[in-house]
N, CA, C and O atoms as a GROMACS GRO file, in nm:
protein
  416
    1MET      N    1   9.250   8.786  10.841
    1MET     CA    2   9.183   8.674  10.781
    1MET      C    3   9.129   8.717  10.645
    1MET      O    4   9.076   8.828  10.630
    2ASP      N    5   9.143   8.630  10.548
    2ASP     CA    6   9.093   8.659  10.414
    2ASP      C    7   8.943   8.631  10.407
    2ASP      O    8   8.889   8.558  10.489
    3THR      N    9   8.877   8.691  10.308
    3THR     CA   10   8.732   8.681  10.295
    3THR      C   11   8.693   8.635  10.155
    3THR      O   12   8.751   8.679  10.056
    4LEU      N   13   8.594   8.547  10.148
    4LEU     CA   14   8.527   8.511  10.023
    4LEU      C   15   8.381   8.549  10.039
    4LEU      O   16   8.318   8.514  10.139
    5TYR      N   17   8.327   8.621   9.943
    5TYR     CA   18   8.188   8.663   9.948
    5TYR      C   19   8.099   8.561   9.877
    5TYR      O   20   8.126   8.522   9.763
    6VAL      N   21   7.995   8.519   9.945
    6VAL     CA   22   7.902   8.420   9.892
    6VAL      C   23   7.840   8.473   9.763
    6VAL      O   24   7.791   8.586   9.758
    7GLY      N   25   7.842   8.391   9.657
    7GLY     CA   26   7.778   8.427   9.531
    7GLY      C   27   7.856   8.524   9.444
    7GLY      O   28   7.801   8.581   9.350
    8ASN      N   29   7.985   8.546   9.474
    8ASN     CA   30   8.068   8.638   9.396
    8ASN      C   31   8.186   8.563   9.336
    8ASN      O   32   8.235   8.467   9.394
    9THR      N   33   8.232   8.608   9.219
    9THR     CA   34   8.359   8.559   9.167
    9THR      C   35   8.470   8.625   9.248
    9THR      O   36   8.450   8.730   9.310
   10HIS      N   37   8.586   8.563   9.248
   10HIS     CA   38   8.701   8.616   9.322
   10HIS      C   39   8.826   8.601   9.239
   10HIS      O   40   8.846   8.498   9.174
   11ASN      N   41   8.910   8.701   9.242
   11ASN     CA   42   9.040   8.693   9.179
   11ASN      C   43   9.140   8.647   9.284
   11ASN      O   44   9.169   8.720   9.379
   12LEU      N   45   9.192   8.527   9.268
   12LEU     CA   46   9.292   8.473   9.359
   12LEU      C   47   9.429   8.500   9.296
   12LEU      O   48   9.455   8.458   9.184
   13ALA      N   49   9.514   8.569   9.368
   13ALA     CA   50   9.644   8.607   9.313
   13ALA      C   51   9.758   8.577   9.410
   13ALA      O   52   9.744   8.592   9.532
   14VAL      N   53   9.869   8.534   9.354
   14VAL     CA   54   9.995   8.521   9.426
   14VAL      C   55  10.086   8.624   9.361
   14VAL      O   56  10.108   8.620   9.240
   15THR      N   57  10.138   8.715   9.440
   15THR     CA   58  10.220   8.822   9.383
   15THR      C   59  10.362   8.817   9.435
   15THR      O   60  10.388   8.779   9.549
   16GLY      N   61  10.454   8.857   9.348
   16GLY     CA   62  10.594   8.870   9.388
   16GLY      C   63  10.664   8.739   9.417
   16GLY      O   64  10.753   8.735   9.503
   17LEU      N   65  10.628   8.631   9.348
   17LEU     CA   66  10.692   8.502   9.369
   17LEU      C   67  10.836   8.508   9.318
   17LEU      O   68  10.859   8.539   9.201
   18ARG      N   69  10.931   8.480   9.406
   18ARG     CA   70  11.073   8.494   9.373
   18ARG      C   71  11.150   8.371   9.421
   18ARG      O   72  11.108   8.302   9.514
   19ASP      N   73  11.264   8.346   9.356
   19ASP     CA   74  11.350   8.237   9.400
   19ASP      C   75  11.439   8.286   9.514
   19ASP      O   76  11.425   8.400   9.559
   20ASP      N   77  11.529   8.200   9.561
   20ASP     CA   78  11.615   8.234   9.674
   20ASP      C   79  11.710   8.350   9.646
   20ASP      O   80  11.763   8.411   9.739
   21LEU      N   81  11.733   8.379   9.518
   21LEU     CA   82  11.821   8.489   9.480
   21LEU      C   83  11.745   8.618   9.452
   21LEU      O   84  11.804   8.721   9.417
   22GLY      N   85  11.612   8.612   9.467
   22GLY     CA   86  11.530   8.731   9.446
   22GLY      C   87  11.482   8.751   9.304
   22GLY      O   88  11.421   8.853   9.273
   23LYS      N   89  11.509   8.653   9.216
   23LYS     CA   90  11.466   8.663   9.076
   23LYS      C   91  11.319   8.620   9.064
   23LYS      O   92  11.279   8.518   9.121
   24ALA      N   93  11.240   8.697   8.991
   24ALA     CA   94  11.099   8.666   8.972
   24ALA      C   95  11.084   8.530   8.904
   24ALA      O   96  11.152   8.501   8.805
   25LEU      N   97  10.995   8.447   8.957
   25LEU     CA   98  10.967   8.316   8.898
   25LEU      C   99  10.857   8.330   8.794
   25LEU      O  100  10.741   8.355   8.828
   26VAL      N  101  10.894   8.314   8.669
   26VAL     CA  102  10.798   8.331   8.561
   26VAL      C  103  10.749   8.199   8.504
   26VAL      O  104  10.660   8.198   8.419
   27SER      N  105  10.805   8.087   8.549
   27SER     CA  106  10.762   7.957   8.497
   27SER      C  107  10.735   7.856   8.608
   27SER      O  108  10.757   7.736   8.590
   28ALA      N  109  10.689   7.903   8.722
   28ALA     CA  110  10.652   7.816   8.832
   28ALA      C  111  10.516   7.752   8.802
   28ALA      O  112  10.439   7.804   8.721
   29THR      N  113  10.488   7.643   8.868
   29THR     CA  114  10.355   7.583   8.866
   29THR      C  115  10.288   7.620   8.997
   29THR      O  116  10.336   7.584   9.105
   30VAL      N  117  10.177   7.694   8.988
   30VAL     CA  118  10.110   7.744   9.108
   30VAL      C  119   9.966   7.692   9.106
   30VAL      O  120   9.893   7.714   9.010
   31THR      N  121   9.926   7.625   9.214
   31THR     CA  122   9.791   7.571   9.226
   31THR      C  123   9.733   7.608   9.361
   31THR      O  124   9.805   7.643   9.455
   32ALA      N  125   9.600   7.600   9.369
   32ALA     CA  126   9.532   7.629   9.496
   32ALA      C  127   9.413   7.537   9.513
   32ALA      O  128   9.349   7.496   9.416
   33THR      N  129   9.384   7.504   9.640
   33THR     CA  130   9.268   7.424   9.676
   33THR      C  131   9.203   7.487   9.797
   33THR      O  132   9.271   7.526   9.892
   34LEU      N  133   9.071   7.498   9.793
   34LEU     CA  134   8.994   7.550   9.906
   34LEU      C  135   8.926   7.433   9.976
   34LEU      O  136   8.852   7.356   9.914
   35TYR      N  137   8.954   7.421  10.106
   35TYR     CA  138   8.901   7.311  10.186
   35TYR      C  139   8.798   7.362  10.287
   35TYR      O  140   8.800   7.478  10.328
   36GLU      N  141   8.709   7.273  10.324
   36GLU     CA  142   8.618   7.300  10.436
   36GLU      C  143   8.702   7.313  10.563
   36GLU      O  144   8.823   7.291  10.561
   37ALA      N  145   8.636   7.349  10.673
   37ALA     CA  146   8.706   7.369  10.800
   37ALA      C  147   8.783   7.245  10.846
   37ALA      O  148   8.879   7.256  10.921
   38ASP      N  149   8.741   7.125  10.800
   38ASP     CA  150   8.810   7.002  10.841
   38ASP      C  151   8.947   6.988  10.775
   38ASP      O  152   9.022   6.897  10.811
   39ARG      N  153   8.979   7.075  10.681
   39ARG     CA  154   9.108   7.076  10.610
   39ARG      C  155   9.133   6.952  10.525
   39ARG      O  156   9.246   6.924  10.486
   40ALA      N  157   9.024   6.878  10.496
   40ALA     CA  158   9.038   6.757  10.415
   40ALA      C  159   8.936   6.753  10.302
   40ALA      O  160   8.964   6.697  10.196
   41THR      N  161   8.819   6.810  10.323
   41THR     CA  162   8.712   6.806  10.225
   41THR      C  163   8.719   6.929  10.135
   41THR      O  164   8.714   7.043  10.183
   42GLU      N  165   8.729   6.906  10.005
   42GLU     CA  166   8.734   7.019   9.911
   42GLU      C  167   8.597   7.085   9.902
   42GLU      O  168   8.494   7.016   9.901
   43VAL      N  169   8.595   7.217   9.894
   43VAL     CA  170   8.472   7.293   9.876
   43VAL      C  171   8.416   7.263   9.738
   43VAL      O  172   8.491   7.258   9.640
   44GLY      N  173   8.285   7.243   9.729
   44GLY     CA  174   8.221   7.216   9.602
   44GLY      C  175   8.210   7.341   9.516
   44GLY      O  176   8.227   7.453   9.565
   45GLY      N  177   8.180   7.321   9.389
   45GLY     CA  178   8.157   7.433   9.299
   45GLY      C  179   8.262   7.450   9.192
   45GLY      O  180   8.242   7.525   9.096
   46THR      N  181   8.374   7.381   9.205
   46THR     CA  182   8.477   7.381   9.101
   46THR      C  183   8.563   7.258   9.120
   46THR      O  184   8.554   7.190   9.222
   47LEU      N  185   8.646   7.228   9.022
   47LEU     CA  186   8.741   7.116   9.033
   47LEU      C  187   8.871   7.170   9.091
   47LEU      O  188   8.927   7.267   9.041
   48TRP      N  189   8.919   7.105   9.195
   48TRP     CA  190   9.042   7.145   9.262
   48TRP      C  191   9.151   7.046   9.229
   48TRP      O  192   9.120   6.930   9.203
   49PRO      N  193   9.276   7.085   9.227
   49PRO     CA  194   9.322   7.223   9.248
   49PRO      C  195   9.300   7.306   9.122
   49PRO      O  196   9.296   7.254   9.010
   50VAL      N  197   9.288   7.436   9.142
   50VAL     CA  198   9.284   7.530   9.030
   50VAL      C  199   9.427   7.572   9.000
   50VAL      O  200   9.512   7.576   9.090
   51VAL      N  201   9.454   7.603   8.875
   51VAL     CA  202   9.588   7.644   8.832
   51VAL      C  203   9.590   7.795   8.817
   51VAL      O  204   9.508   7.852   8.744
   52LEU      N  205   9.683   7.859   8.884
   52LEU     CA  206   9.702   8.004   8.869
   52LEU      C  207   9.798   8.025   8.753
   52LEU      O  208   9.905   7.963   8.748
   53LEU      N  209   9.760   8.111   8.661
   53LEU     CA  210   9.842   8.138   8.542
   53LEU      C  211   9.928   8.262   8.562
   53LEU      O  212   9.890   8.352   8.636
   54PRO      N  213  10.044   8.266   8.497
   54PRO     CA  214  10.129   8.385   8.508
   54PRO      C  215  10.056   8.510   8.457
   54PRO      O  216   9.984   8.504   8.358
   55VAL      N  217  10.076   8.620   8.526
   55VAL     CA  218  10.022   8.749   8.482
   55VAL      C  219  10.125   8.808   8.387
   55VAL      O  220  10.239   8.834   8.426
   56THR      N  221  10.085   8.827   8.263
   56THR     CA  222  10.177   8.861   8.155
   56THR      C  223  10.268   8.979   8.185
   56THR      O  224  10.389   8.970   8.163
   57ASP      N  225  10.214   9.088   8.234
   57ASP     CA  226  10.296   9.209   8.252
   57ASP      C  227  10.351   9.224   8.394
   57ASP      O  228  10.404   9.330   8.429
   58GLN      N  229  10.340   9.119   8.476
   58GLN     CA  230  10.389   9.125   8.614
   58GLN      C  231  10.470   8.999   8.646
   58GLN      O  232  10.415   8.904   8.701
   59PRO      N  233  10.599   8.996   8.613
   59PRO     CA  234  10.680   8.877   8.641
   59PRO      C  235  10.673   8.838   8.789
   59PRO      O  236  10.689   8.922   8.877
   60GLY      N  237  10.648   8.710   8.814
   60GLY     CA  238  10.639   8.660   8.950
   60GLY      C  239  10.498   8.662   9.006
   60GLY      O  240  10.476   8.617   9.119
   61ASP      N  241  10.401   8.713   8.929
   61ASP     CA  242  10.262   8.716   8.973
   61ASP      C  243  10.181   8.611   8.897
   61ASP      O  244  10.201   8.588   8.778
   62TYR      N  245  10.088   8.548   8.970
   62TYR     CA  246  10.003   8.442   8.915
   62TYR      C  247   9.861   8.468   8.962
   62TYR      O  248   9.841   8.519   9.072
   63ALA      N  249   9.760   8.433   8.879
   63ALA     CA  250   9.622   8.461   8.918
   63ALA      C  251   9.526   8.364   8.851
   63ALA      O  252   9.556   8.303   8.748
   64VAL      N  253   9.408   8.351   8.912
   64VAL     CA  254   9.297   8.274   8.858
   64VAL      C  255   9.169   8.335   8.913
   64VAL      O  256   9.168   8.391   9.022
   65THR      N  257   9.061   8.324   8.837
   65THR     CA  258   8.930   8.369   8.885
   65THR      C  259   8.854   8.248   8.938
   65THR      O  260   8.835   8.150   8.867
   66LEU      N  261   8.811   8.258   9.064
   66LEU     CA  262   8.728   8.154   9.124
   66LEU      C  263   8.583   8.182   9.089
   66LEU      O  264   8.541   8.298   9.088
   67PRO      N  265   8.504   8.077   9.059
   67PRO     CA  266   8.366   8.098   9.015
   67PRO      C  267   8.275   8.147   9.127
   67PRO      O  268   8.306   8.133   9.246
   68ASP      N  269   8.162   8.205   9.088
   68ASP     CA  270   8.067   8.260   9.184
   68ASP      C  271   7.981   8.154   9.252
   68ASP      O  272   7.908   8.185   9.346
   69ASP      N  273   7.988   8.030   9.205
   69ASP     CA  274   7.904   7.927   9.264
   69ASP      C  275   7.980   7.832   9.357
   69ASP      O  276   7.938   7.718   9.378
   70LEU      N  277   8.093   7.880   9.413
   70LEU     CA  278   8.160   7.800   9.515
   70LEU      C  279   8.061   7.775   9.629
   70LEU      O  280   7.984   7.863   9.665
   71GLU      N  281   8.064   7.656   9.684
   71GLU     CA  282   7.969   7.618   9.789
   71GLU      C  283   8.020   7.663   9.925
   71GLU      O  284   8.060   7.582  10.009
   72ILE      N  285   8.018   7.795   9.945
   72ILE     CA  286   8.059   7.853  10.073
   72ILE      C  287   7.937   7.918  10.138
   72ILE      O  288   7.841   7.953  10.070
   73THR      N  289   7.944   7.933  10.269
   73THR     CA  290   7.833   7.994  10.342
   73THR      C  291   7.883   8.111  10.425
   73THR      O  292   7.998   8.114  10.468
   74ALA      N  293   7.794   8.207  10.448
   74ALA     CA  294   7.828   8.321  10.533
   74ALA      C  295   7.857   8.268  10.673
   74ALA      O  296   7.779   8.191  10.729
   75GLY      N  297   7.969   8.309  10.728
   75GLY     CA  298   8.011   8.265  10.861
   75GLY      C  299   8.094   8.138  10.859
   75GLY      O  300   8.150   8.099  10.962
   76GLY      N  301   8.102   8.072  10.744
   76GLY     CA  302   8.182   7.950  10.734
   76GLY      C  303   8.331   7.980  10.732
   76GLY      O  304   8.374   8.083  10.681
   77ARG      N  305   8.408   7.890  10.789
   77ARG     CA  306   8.554   7.903  10.788
   77ARG      C  307   8.611   7.796  10.696
   77ARG      O  308   8.568   7.681  10.697
   78TYR      N  309   8.708   7.837  10.616
   78TYR     CA  310   8.767   7.750  10.516
   78TYR      C  311   8.919   7.763  10.523
   78TYR      O  312   8.972   7.856  10.584
   79MET      N  313   8.989   7.670  10.458
   79MET     CA  314   9.134   7.677  10.452
   79MET      C  315   9.175   7.676  10.305
   79MET      O  316   9.145   7.582  10.232
   80LEU      N  317   9.244   7.780  10.263
   80LEU     CA  318   9.297   7.791  10.128
   80LEU      C  319   9.442   7.747  10.131
   80LEU      O  320   9.524   7.800  10.207
   81GLN      N  321   9.474   7.648  10.048
   81GLN     CA  322   9.610   7.598  10.040
   81GLN      C  323   9.665   7.631   9.902
   81GLN      O  324   9.606   7.594   9.800
   82VAL      N  325   9.778   7.700   9.898
   82VAL     CA  326   9.842   7.738   9.772
   82VAL      C  327   9.978   7.669   9.765
   82VAL      O  328  10.057   7.675   9.859
   83HIS      N  329  10.004   7.602   9.651
   83HIS     CA  330  10.132   7.536   9.626
   83HIS      C  331  10.201   7.606   9.510
   83HIS      O  332  10.137   7.642   9.411
   84ALA      N  333  10.330   7.625   9.523
   84ALA     CA  334  10.413   7.675   9.413
   84ALA      C  335  10.532   7.581   9.400
   84ALA      O  336  10.600   7.549   9.497
   85GLU      N  337  10.556   7.537   9.276
   85GLU     CA  338  10.669   7.448   9.249
   85GLU      C  339  10.757   7.509   9.141
   85GLU      O  340  10.708   7.561   9.040
   86PHE      N  341  10.888   7.502   9.165
   86PHE     CA  342  10.983   7.552   9.067
   86PHE      C  343  11.118   7.487   9.092
   86PHE      O  344  11.169   7.491   9.204
   87GLY      N  345  11.175   7.428   8.989
   87GLY     CA  346  11.309   7.371   8.999
   87GLY      C  347  11.325   7.268   9.109
   87GLY      O  348  11.431   7.259   9.171
   88GLY      N  349  11.221   7.188   9.134
   88GLY     CA  350  11.228   7.085   9.236
   88GLY      C  351  11.191   7.131   9.376
   88GLY      O  352  11.173   7.049   9.465
   89ALA      N  353  11.180   7.261   9.396
   89ALA     CA  354  11.140   7.314   9.527
   89ALA      C  355  10.988   7.328   9.532
   89ALA      O  356  10.926   7.364   9.432
   90VAL      N  357  10.930   7.299   9.646
   90VAL     CA  358  10.786   7.311   9.665
   90VAL      C  359  10.761   7.402   9.784
   90VAL      O  360  10.816   7.382   9.892
   91TYR      N  361  10.676   7.501   9.763
   91TYR     CA  362  10.639   7.594   9.869
   91TYR      C  363  10.488   7.583   9.889
   91TYR      O  364  10.413   7.579   9.792
   92THR      N  365  10.445   7.579  10.015
   92THR     CA  366  10.303   7.569  10.046
   92THR      C  367  10.266   7.675  10.148
   92THR      O  368  10.338   7.697  10.245
   93VAL      N  369  10.154   7.741  10.124
   93VAL     CA  370  10.100   7.841  10.217
   93VAL      C  371   9.955   7.805  10.245
   93VAL      O  372   9.878   7.776  10.153
   94ASN      N  373   9.918   7.807  10.373
   94ASN     CA  374   9.780   7.784  10.414
   94ASN      C  375   9.724   7.913  10.473
   94ASN      O  376   9.790   7.978  10.554
   95ARG      N  377   9.603   7.949  10.432
   95ARG     CA  378   9.537   8.070  10.482
   95ARG      C  379   9.396   8.035  10.527
   95ARG      O  380   9.325   7.961  10.459
   96THR      N  381   9.356   8.088  10.642
   96THR     CA  382   9.218   8.074  10.686
   96THR      C  383   9.134   8.177  10.614
   96THR      O  384   9.172   8.294  10.602
   97VAL      N  385   9.018   8.133  10.565
   97VAL     CA  386   8.929   8.219  10.487
   97VAL      C  387   8.790   8.214  10.550
   97VAL      O  388   8.743   8.108  10.591
   98LEU      N  389   8.726   8.328  10.558
   98LEU     CA  390   8.592   8.340  10.614
   98LEU      C  391   8.493   8.369  10.503
   98LEU      O  392   8.517   8.458  10.420
   99GLY      N  393   8.382   8.295  10.500
   99GLY     CA  394   8.275   8.324  10.406
   99GLY      C  395   8.189   8.434  10.462
   99GLY      O  396   8.155   8.433  10.580
  100ARG      N  397   8.152   8.530  10.376
  100ARG     CA  398   8.068   8.641  10.420
  100ARG      C  399   7.963   8.672  10.315
  100ARG      O  400   7.983   8.648  10.196
  101ALA      N  401   7.850   8.724  10.362
  101ALA     CA  402   7.749   8.775  10.271
  101ALA      C  403   7.786   8.918  10.236
  101ALA      O  404   7.828   8.994  10.323
  102ARG      N  405   7.771   8.953  10.110
  102ARG     CA  406   7.800   9.090  10.070
  102ARG      C  407   7.681   9.175  10.108
  102ARG      O  408   7.567   9.146  10.071
  103SER      N  409   7.709   9.282  10.185
  103SER     CA  410   7.600   9.370  10.225
  103SER      C  411   7.568   9.468  10.112
  103SER      O  412   7.656   9.503  10.033
  104SER      N  413   7.443   9.510  10.105
  104SER     CA  414   7.403   9.600   9.995
  104SER      C  415   7.415   9.745  10.034
  104SER      O  416   7.386   9.832   9.953
   0.00000   0.00000   0.00000
């Protein structure tokens, strides 16, 4: 299970995105939305979906920084949905995410 730490920024990355022939996708549209446990309500603190931008020196990799004021709570469960579109094909991945407090 993935983790988001309350009050921290996070680097959200999709790595190694490739087409059916194994070629790195350098011009895909990649977006992500973080939902509450109900899988319908967007988490507050930013406008969704966020757009992941291509990582210049890593073909097929995309990333975005999520802000530190996302409205998540320690112990909360969330669903991260990532969409990638390229050449008419749409790929979607859902991941369960747990909110945690960062220990000192």
